[in-house]
C-alpha positions as CSV (number, residue, x, y, z in Angstrom):
1,M,-73.3,4.1,-15.1
2,I,-71.8,5.0,-18.3
3,K,-68.3,4.5,-19.3
4,E,-65.8,6.2,-21.4
5,Q,-64.8,4.4,-24.6
6,R,-60.9,5.8,-23.9
7,S,-58.1,4.9,-26.1
8,T,-55.6,3.4,-24.8
9,P,-51.4,4.8,-24.4
10,E,-50.3,2.3,-27.0
11,A,-53.0,3.3,-29.3
12,D,-52.6,7.3,-29.0
13,T,-48.8,6.5,-29.5
14,D,-49.8,4.2,-32.7
15,I,-52.0,7.6,-33.9
16,I,-48.7,10.1,-33.5
17,N,-45.9,7.5,-34.8
18,L,-48.2,6.8,-37.8
19,E,-47.5,8.7,-41.2
20,L,-48.9,9.1,-44.7
21,Q,-45.7,7.2,-46.3
22,D,-46.6,3.8,-43.6
23,I,-49.4,3.9,-45.8
24,E,-49.5,1.0,-48.5
25,G,-49.0,2.4,-52.3
26,I,-48.3,5.2,-51.2
27,G,-44.5,7.0,-51.5
28,P,-42.6,10.2,-50.6
29,T,-44.1,12.1,-54.1
30,T,-47.9,10.8,-53.4
31,A,-47.0,11.8,-49.7
32,K,-46.3,15.2,-50.5
33,K,-49.6,15.5,-53.0
34,L,-51.6,14.5,-50.4
35,K,-50.5,17.3,-48.0
36,D,-50.3,20.1,-50.7
37,A,-54.2,19.1,-50.8
38,G,-54.3,19.4,-47.1
39,I,-54.7,16.0,-46.3
40,L,-51.5,15.6,-43.3
41,S,-52.8,12.6,-41.2
42,V,-53.8,8.8,-41.9
43,M,-56.7,10.0,-40.1
44,D,-57.0,13.2,-42.6
45,L,-57.1,10.2,-45.6
46,A,-58.9,7.5,-43.9
47,V,-62.3,9.9,-43.7
48,A,-61.8,11.9,-47.4
49,S,-64.1,12.0,-50.5
50,S,-62.1,9.8,-53.5
51,D,-63.6,12.2,-56.1
52,E,-62.6,15.3,-53.9
53,L,-59.5,13.3,-53.4
54,A,-59.0,12.3,-57.2
55,V,-59.5,15.8,-57.8
56,D,-57.0,17.7,-55.0
57,I,-54.3,14.7,-56.3
58,N,-54.6,14.7,-60.2
59,A,-55.1,10.8,-59.7
60,S,-58.2,8.5,-60.7
61,R,-60.9,7.8,-58.5
62,E,-59.6,4.0,-58.5
63,S,-56.6,5.4,-57.2
64,A,-58.0,7.7,-54.3
65,A,-60.5,5.1,-53.3
66,T,-57.5,2.8,-52.8
67,F,-55.4,5.2,-50.9
68,I,-58.5,5.7,-49.0
69,M,-58.7,2.5,-48.1
70,A,-55.1,1.4,-47.4
71,A,-55.3,4.6,-44.9
72,Q,-58.7,2.5,-42.8
73,K,-56.9,-0.8,-43.1
74,L,-54.0,1.0,-41.2
75,L,-55.8,2.4,-38.6
76,R,-57.9,-1.1,-37.9
77,D,-54.3,-2.9,-38.0
78,S,-52.8,-0.4,-35.5
79,R,-56.4,-1.3,-32.9
80,I,-57.5,2.6,-33.5
81,I,-60.9,1.8,-35.0
82,E,-62.7,-0.9,-35.0
83,K,-62.2,-4.2,-37.2
84,E,-64.7,-4.0,-40.5
85,F,-66.6,-7.3,-38.9
86,L,-67.2,-7.2,-35.0
87,T,-69.3,-10.1,-33.1
88,A,-73.2,-8.4,-32.2
89,D,-71.7,-8.9,-28.1
90,I,-68.9,-7.0,-28.3
91,A,-70.8,-4.3,-30.4
92,L,-73.6,-4.2,-27.2
93,E,-70.4,-4.2,-25.0
94,K,-68.4,-1.1,-26.7
95,R,-71.8,1.0,-27.4
96,R,-72.4,0.5,-23.5
97,S,-68.7,2.0,-22.8
98,M,-70.0,5.2,-25.6
99,L,-69.5,8.5,-24.1
100,R,-72.1,10.0,-23.5
101,C,-72.5,14.2,-22.8
102,S,-75.5,16.1,-20.5
103,T,-77.9,18.2,-22.6
104,G,-78.2,20.1,-19.0
105,S,-81.7,18.5,-18.3
106,Q,-82.2,15.5,-17.0
107,T,-85.2,14.6,-18.1
108,L,-84.4,16.1,-22.1
109,D,-80.9,13.4,-21.2
110,E,-84.0,10.3,-20.3
111,L,-85.2,10.9,-23.5
112,L,-81.9,10.6,-25.5
113,L,-80.7,7.6,-22.8
114,G,-78.1,9.0,-21.3
115,G,-77.5,12.3,-23.8
116,V,-75.5,13.3,-26.8
117,E,-73.6,10.5,-27.6
118,T,-70.3,10.3,-29.5
119,Q,-69.9,8.0,-33.2
120,A,-73.5,9.8,-33.9
121,V,-74.7,12.9,-35.1
122,T,-77.7,14.5,-33.1
123,E,-79.9,16.9,-35.3
124,F,-82.4,19.5,-33.3
125,Y,-84.8,21.1,-35.5
126,G,-87.7,23.8,-35.1
127,E,-88.9,27.0,-35.2
128,F,-87.0,29.8,-33.9
129,G,-87.3,30.1,-30.0
130,S,-87.4,26.4,-29.6
131,G,-84.5,26.0,-27.4
132,K,-81.6,24.5,-30.3
133,S,-78.5,27.2,-29.9
134,Q,-79.8,27.6,-26.0
135,I,-79.1,23.9,-25.9
136,C,-76.1,24.0,-27.7
137,H,-74.7,26.7,-25.5
138,T,-75.6,24.3,-22.0
139,L,-73.6,21.1,-24.2
140,C,-70.7,24.3,-24.3
141,V,-70.5,24.3,-20.6
142,T,-71.6,20.1,-19.9
143,A,-69.1,18.5,-22.4
144,R,-65.7,20.3,-20.1
145,Q,-67.3,18.8,-17.0
146,P,-66.1,14.7,-15.9
147,I,-67.4,12.1,-17.7
148,Q,-68.5,11.3,-13.6
149,S,-70.7,14.3,-13.5
150,G,-71.9,14.0,-16.9
151,G,-69.5,15.9,-19.3
152,M,-67.1,14.7,-22.0
153,D,-63.9,16.5,-20.2
154,T,-62.9,17.6,-22.9
155,G,-63.0,21.1,-25.7
156,V,-65.9,22.1,-27.6
157,I,-66.1,23.3,-31.5
158,Y,-68.7,25.4,-32.2
159,I,-69.3,26.4,-36.0
160,D,-71.8,29.3,-36.3
161,T,-73.7,29.9,-39.0
162,E,-76.9,32.5,-37.8
163,G,-74.1,34.4,-35.8
164,T,-76.5,33.0,-32.5
165,F,-73.3,32.4,-30.5
166,R,-72.5,34.4,-27.3
167,P,-69.7,34.2,-24.9
168,E,-71.7,35.8,-22.4
169,R,-74.6,33.3,-21.9
170,V,-71.9,30.2,-21.8
171,E,-70.8,32.5,-19.0
172,Q,-74.2,32.9,-17.8
173,I,-74.6,29.4,-17.6
174,A,-71.5,28.2,-16.4
175,R,-71.6,31.0,-13.2
176,A,-75.4,29.5,-12.7
177,R,-74.3,25.8,-12.4
178,G,-71.6,26.8,-9.9
179,L,-68.7,26.0,-12.7
180,D,-65.7,27.8,-13.6
181,H,-66.5,29.9,-16.6
182,A,-63.1,31.2,-17.9
183,H,-62.2,27.8,-18.0
184,I,-65.3,26.6,-19.9
185,L,-64.7,29.9,-22.3
186,K,-61.1,29.0,-23.2
187,S,-62.0,24.9,-24.0
188,I,-64.5,26.7,-26.6
189,A,-63.4,27.7,-30.3
190,V,-65.7,28.9,-31.8
191,C,-65.7,29.4,-35.8
192,K,-68.1,31.8,-37.5
193,V,-69.1,31.2,-40.8
194,Y,-70.6,33.2,-43.6
195,N,-71.1,31.7,-46.5
196,S,-72.0,28.0,-47.9
197,S,-68.5,27.4,-49.4
198,H,-66.5,28.3,-45.9
199,L,-68.5,26.0,-43.9
200,E,-68.0,23.3,-46.8
201,L,-63.7,23.7,-46.1
202,I,-64.3,24.2,-42.5
203,I,-66.1,20.7,-42.9
204,K,-63.0,19.2,-44.7
205,D,-60.4,20.3,-42.2
206,L,-62.5,19.8,-40.0
207,G,-60.4,16.5,-38.2
208,K,-57.4,18.6,-37.9
209,Y,-59.3,20.7,-36.5
210,V,-60.2,18.6,-33.9
211,N,-56.8,17.1,-33.0
212,D,-55.8,21.1,-33.0
213,F,-58.5,22.0,-30.2
214,N,-58.6,18.5,-28.6
215,A,-62.7,17.5,-28.8
216,K,-64.5,15.1,-28.6
217,L,-68.5,17.9,-29.5
218,V,-68.2,19.6,-32.0
219,I,-71.5,21.9,-33.1
220,I,-72.9,23.4,-36.2
221,D,-75.8,25.7,-34.9
222,G,-77.5,25.9,-38.1
223,I,-76.7,23.4,-41.1
224,I,-79.0,23.9,-43.8
225,S,-79.3,28.1,-43.0
226,L,-75.9,29.3,-45.0
227,H,-77.4,26.9,-48.2
228,R,-81.0,27.7,-47.8
229,A,-80.0,31.6,-48.5
230,E,-77.3,30.6,-51.1
231,F,-79.6,28.3,-53.5
232,A,-82.7,29.9,-54.2
233,G,-85.4,28.1,-56.4
234,R,-86.2,24.9,-57.6
235,G,-83.7,25.2,-60.3
236,T,-80.6,25.0,-57.9
237,L,-82.5,22.5,-55.5
238,A,-80.1,18.8,-57.1
239,D,-77.2,21.2,-56.7
240,R,-77.6,22.3,-53.4
241,Q,-78.4,18.7,-51.9
242,Q,-75.9,17.3,-53.6
243,R,-73.5,20.0,-51.9
244,L,-75.2,19.5,-48.5
245,N,-74.6,15.4,-49.0
246,S,-71.2,15.7,-49.6
247,M,-70.6,17.4,-46.7
248,L,-73.4,16.0,-44.4
249,H,-71.7,11.8,-45.2
250,K,-68.0,14.2,-44.3
251,I,-69.8,14.9,-40.8
252,I,-71.1,11.2,-40.0
253,R,-67.2,9.4,-41.2
254,L,-65.7,12.5,-39.1
255,A,-67.9,11.1,-35.8
256,E,-66.9,7.7,-36.3
257,I,-63.2,7.9,-37.3
258,F,-62.4,10.5,-34.6
259,N,-64.7,9.1,-32.6
260,I,-66.5,12.5,-31.1
261,A,-70.1,13.5,-30.5
262,V,-71.3,15.7,-33.6
263,V,-74.9,18.2,-32.0
264,I,-76.8,20.1,-35.9
265,T,-79.2,22.5,-35.5
266,N,-82.2,22.8,-38.7
267,Q,-84.4,25.0,-39.3
268,V,-88.0,24.3,-40.6
269,Q,-90.5,24.9,-43.3
270,S,-94.7,24.9,-42.9
271,A,-96.3,21.9,-45.5
272,P,-98.5,24.4,-46.4
273,D,-100.7,20.9,-47.6
274,T,-101.0,19.8,-44.4
275,F,-104.5,19.4,-42.9
276,F,-104.1,17.5,-40.4
277,G,-101.2,17.3,-37.6
278,D,-99.2,19.7,-37.0
279,P,-97.4,21.0,-41.4
280,T,-94.0,22.2,-39.4
281,K,-91.4,19.6,-41.2
282,A,-87.5,20.2,-40.6
283,A,-85.6,21.8,-43.7
284,G,-83.1,19.9,-45.7
285,G,-85.6,17.3,-47.2
286,N,-84.7,13.6,-47.5
287,I,-81.2,14.4,-47.7
288,L,-80.3,15.7,-44.2
289,A,-83.1,13.2,-42.8
290,H,-81.2,10.1,-43.4
291,S,-77.8,11.6,-42.4
292,S,-79.1,12.2,-39.0
293,T,-77.9,9.7,-35.9
294,Y,-80.8,11.0,-33.9
295,R,-83.5,13.6,-34.8
296,I,-85.2,15.3,-31.7
297,Y,-88.1,18.0,-32.9
298,L,-88.4,20.8,-30.7
299,R,-90.8,22.9,-30.1
300,K,-92.3,25.6,-27.8
301,S,-95.1,24.5,-25.0
302,G,-96.3,27.3,-23.1
303,E,-92.8,29.1,-21.4
304,N,-91.4,25.7,-21.3
305,R,-89.9,23.0,-24.3
306,L,-91.1,20.3,-25.9
307,A,-89.0,17.6,-27.3
308,K,-90.4,14.6,-29.1
309,V,-88.2,11.6,-30.7
310,M,-88.6,11.6,-34.6
311,D,-86.2,9.4,-36.0
312,S,-83.6,6.8,-34.2
313,P,-82.1,3.4,-34.4
314,Y,-82.8,2.8,-31.5
315,H,-84.5,5.3,-28.9
316,P,-88.8,4.8,-28.2
317,Y,-90.0,7.3,-29.9
318,S,-91.3,9.4,-26.9
319,D,-91.0,13.0,-25.8
320,T,-90.6,15.3,-23.0
321,R,-90.4,18.6,-21.2
322,F,-87.7,21.2,-20.4
323,T,-87.0,24.6,-19.5
324,I,-85.1,27.3,-20.7
325,N,-83.9,29.5,-18.0
326,E,-80.3,30.6,-16.5
327,K,-78.9,27.4,-15.7
328,G,-79.2,27.0,-20.0
329,A,-81.5,23.6,-20.5
330,D,-82.5,22.4,-17.2
331,D,-85.7,20.5,-16.0
332,I,-88.8,21.6,-15.2
333,E,-89.1,22.9,-11.5
334,E,-92.4,20.7,-10.7
335,E,-91.4,17.7,-12.2
336,T,-88.3,17.6,-11.0
337,S,-90.3,17.8,-7.7
338,S,-92.4,15.3,-8.5
339,K,-90.1,12.7,-9.2
340,R,-88.3,13.6,-5.9
341,N,-91.1,12.5,-4.0
342,K,-92.0,9.5,-6.6
343,K,-88.7,8.5,-4.9
344,G,-89.5,8.7,-1.9
345,S,-92.9,7.6,-1.5
346,K,-91.3,4.5,-3.2
347,A,-87.7,3.6,-0.7
348,T,-91.2,4.2,2.1
349,D,-93.1,1.6,0.3
350,D,-89.5,-0.8,0.5
């Protein structure tokens, strides 16, 4: 059984009580500069980029880096985040207690070894109609459920860059699963993003929104679509990739320090020089590939969908089938029946 990694009441009190001026080397003047730059808490400073912070507070990069490291040290000393070094057995124990959110499909959860996990970035990529947004809508429903039911018992932030979010679909999924749709809809904070600069600004302030909406799951539906549309041609490729790189590393830091699960969806492109195998590959190049903790490829398989693990530090490189119906992402009926029969025959043999 997977248990939630909860912070203690003392840790929650420490987060509330910590102020920017509690950080070593930061006085009233620097604290004011930080707040003017949108750094409102110790957690915000701990996930900041030294280059961006240096520009925002008109300081050297070295000074900005010193402030960030001092903020991280204060959080470690307060036992809000982990120490820099842990023995492997302690790290394993903490990973076993990590919180995971069900995708709505048991077979897909098994592929992910329990569901979408916190402190990680899970990427789903595939062609249009492959089920990316449907999985995201289903996660919005399952995340609100109790931990014992495969949820996170928390709010969700849904960042929509492609105009695909539909509250009616969330309501339909919740009703089909016999859940309180009104309660679920109130727990989802939706942000419609219109250009790449707006997305980068939202990501920059994401820590604040995570606290405001008490979210443990952040969904970014269409991580690259805006950058891909605005940065056309090879001449803008370097600038696009650098901006993506900066944004993605911010997301990684947020996932780790705020202990949240981040799910991103990605588009695909065709490789015309591929003569054998599937010519479809994820957009974004190596920048996006290296930033995703887990990478899942989705494609149509008749009326159903096929999910395949393409990159992971520890998941087996396998695949599974699931379907999309009124419940969102769901198991294929024939496979569910087959599993039940196998369990039944095993019990008989025993």
